[in-house]
N, C-alpha and C positions, 0 to 999 in steps of 0.2 A: 489245820492248814496243809494246803497239799505243795511239794517240794517247789516245784514251778513258781508258784507265787511269793515263794520267799526271792526271787530274782527280783532285783531294783528295776532292772527294767519293765519287766511283766507287771510288776506292783503298781508303778506309775503310770504305765497303760489305761490298767485296770480300776485306778482311782480317778483317772481323768473322764473314763467313760463313765463312770456311777456318777460323777459330780454331777452330770446332764441329766442324770435321770430322780425326778422328786420324790418318784415313789420308792421309798427307803426299803418296803418290804421285799422290792423284788432285786436288790442289788446281789444278794449272797447267789441267786440263781443265775442274774447275768454274768457273773464275775466265774461261775464254775461251767456255765455254757463257753464263755470265752478261752476260759483256760483249757477247755477241753480241744477247741480249735487252734491254739498255739499248741499243747504238746503234739499233737497229730502232725503240725508244721514243720516244728523243731525235729520229729523221729523222721520225717523224710529229707530234712536237709543233711542229719546228720548220715543220712543211710548213701546219701550223696558224696559223702565226705568232708563235710563242714564241721570245725570245732564245736563242741558244746555254747561256748558262749556268743559267737559269731552265728549259730543255728538260731539262736534265741534271738537276738538283735534283729536278724532279718526276719525273723517268722514273724516277729512285734509287728515290722516294718510294713511287712504282707496284709496285715490285717486292715491298715489304714488308718487315717486319723479318728484318733479317740474322742474328738469333740463332734465329730459328723456323726458317728455311730453312737454316741451317747445319746445325740439329742433324735435320731432313730428311733432309739429303743424305747425312749422319755415320749416320744409319739405313740408307740405301739401299746406300749403298758400304762398311760397316765389313763385315771376314770373317767368314764363314759356315764354324762348325765342322762339317763331315760328319760327327755323330752315329752314325748307321750305320755307316759304314767304322772309325770308333773302336772300337765295338760290337765287330764282324767280327775288328778285329784285337786287343781282348784277349780274346777267344774261343780264338784261334787259339794266341796265346801262354800261356792258360791250359791248353790242351791239349797243347800243349808240354812244359809244366811237368811236368804230371801222367802225361804219357807216359813223360818223362825217371824220375823218381820211381819211375814202375814198374817199368820196368828194374831200377833200382838195386836195388829190396827185393826183387824176383823173381832176382835172379843174384848171387851173393855174390862174383862174379870183379869187380863194379865197387867201385873204393876212394870213400871219403868226399871225396877231394879230387880225383875227376871230377865229381864234382857240386857240390865249391866252384865249380871252374872253370866251371862250364859256366854256375850261376849270376852269377857275375861276368860272363862274357861277355853273358848275357840283361841285365843292370844298364847296361852299355856301349850293347849295342843300343838299349833303350829311350832314354837319353840322348841318342844320336843322333837317333834318331825325333824327340824333343823339339824337339831343335835343327836340323833339317833342317824342321821346320812352320813354323817362325817366321823361316826364311832368306827374305831376297829374293832370288831365283835370278837377276831381271835383272841385280844387281852383278855376277855373276861375266862377263857377258858379254866385257869387256874380256880376261879373265883365259884366256879359251878355250882359244887355242893355247898359252900357255906351260903350263898344266895339262896340255892333252894330249899333249904332246911329254915333260913329265916325268912322267906315266904310263908312257908307252910306253917311255922310258929304264927307268924302274924296275920293269917287268916282264921286260924281257931281262935287266936285273942279277939280278933273283931267280931267273932260268931259268938263270941260268950260276951264279950263287955261292950259291944258297939252298939250305938244308939246316935238317932238322930230325931231332933223334937221330943225326948223322952219318950223315944219308941224302940223299942229294940229291934236292931237292924244290923247289916255286915257293914255301916258307917263307922267312921274312926274321925272325930274331929280333930284337925291340923290347923289351930288357930281358929280364923273366921270361917275356914273351909272344911266341908264335909268330904271326905274321900271313900267311896265304896272299893274296901279294900279287895273284894273278890273279882270285881271287874280291873281294877289297878295290876292285879299280879297274875294275869294273861302274857303279858309281853318277856317280863322278869322269869316269869316260872319257864318258856318257850326257851330262851336264850340260857336257863341255866342248865335243862334237860337236853338240849343240843350239845353241850360239852360234858356231859356224865359220862360215867362207866356205865353199862346194863348191869340192873340190879345184882345178877348173879353171880357180879365180880364185886359185889360191896365189901363183902366180909360181914365178919358178925356185928361190926358196928352199922 
């Protein structure tokens, strides 16, 4: 903690500002930036002959209303939803569903159970999509190496023992659902690799 932040007046001001900003990840940066401005103003006021405590109080007063500052910073730092990307994704999903239903009604070989299964997977995919949108990937950084090696081992097990309808494949049955581990592994591998050190820094292990 910087010395200026230990001052009660400054700390209360920063707390009131950050209270308005819902994106908690930005609180540290916001506090550092505002502290820099306060310190600069305090230094100028002290050069003009003001005592340190009065200079701090005046500098905080000159910053303005903490509620208004916090609301402005919240508007600037709140997550922005990419509506164009969302609309494109929804369009692709609708096209896929329409195509699947068209094939089903055009060919009698496809059973109702196939449609139900595809819709089930579609629903799972949408839930995963929503979950990934709200996930803070930075929290996964410290788990990068364990996730990477776990997925690699899981892929090796699926290739060695995976089966689907008594045929050797990369599928592993999880209850009534057959999961293609190779395809499933792409996203966790990318997430893990993004947070891992280069191989040259791994050491012996």
